C-alpha positions, 0 to 999 in steps of 0.5 A, a space after each residue: 500500500 502506498 504511503 500517504 506522502 506518495 498518494 498525495 504526491 500522485 494526487 498533485 500530479 493528477 491535477 497538475 494543469 487542471 486545478 481550475 477545472 476540478 475546483 469548478 466541478 467541486 464548486 458547482 457540486 457544493 452550490 447544487 447541494 446547498 441550493 437543494 437545501 435552501 430552496 427545497 429543504 431536501 438537500 440534506 436527505 437527497 441532494 447532498 448524499 447524491 452529490 457526495 457519491 457523485 464526487 467520489 465517482 468524479 475523483 476516482 475517475 481522475 485518480 484512476 484514468 485521468 478523466 475530468 468528466 464533469 457529468 460524473 458529479 451527477 451520477 450519484 443520482 443513479 441508484 439514489 435510494 441506496 446512496 441516500 440510505 448509505 450516507 444517512 446511515 453513516 451520519 446516524 451511526 457516527 452521531 450515535 457513537 459520538 454520544 458515547 464520547 468524542 473518541 469513539 465517534 472519531 474512530 467510527 467516522 474513520 471506519 465508515 469513511 470509505 462508504 461513499 467511495 464503495 457505493 460509487 465503485 460498486 453495485 453493493 447495498 448501503 449495508 454492504 458498503 458500510 460493512 466493507 468500509 469498516 473491514 478495509 479500514 481496520 488496521 489503517 484508521 490511524 493512518 487515515 486520521 493522520 492523513 486527515 490531519 495532514 490537510 489541517 495546514 490548508 485550513 489555516 492558510 485558508 483563513 489568511 488567504 480569504 479562502 483563495 488557497 482552496 482553489 488549489 487545496 480542494 482539488 488536491 485533497 479530494 483526489 488524495 482521498 480517492 487515492 487513499 480509497 483505491 489503495 485501501 481497496 487494493 490492499 483489501 483485495 490482496 489480503 482477501 478482505 474485499 468481499 463485494 
């Protein structure tokens, strides 16, 4: 499995020369999610889960094939019921674990963190995606947590640049997470953990 520094280095290479295209796609996805919430009150339950899975499809296509097909963002509206169920169940489970204390909530958030990618990548059910996410992240949740923390500096820079740094940081982080998922998947298959 590639180290997080190697994943991030490859992600930088993937978006080189295409940062604005990826940022624009992420911006449109964010606007659609928010518009669904503000205008129809359905964003949290329909638009946001669909866009979440669509962004996983989009970022995986960049990571794997150097494809920057904008329409991938909307593919999360396919199999909509499954995608809504998966994203909402993860939110509910994480919230319930967090009620026990913050640490269990963080651990389980990391365990469930690959659910949307799995739904983007397979035809499995929401429940299968959640179980598989827990399985493929087992033993690697510390690494995932450190990778999440490694992007914290970008958030600090965002404060001092009025958010302008996110024009680069958002595409970089998004594609890095797609690479992390792909590495976890390869590792799980190699170790006979992937069972979908």
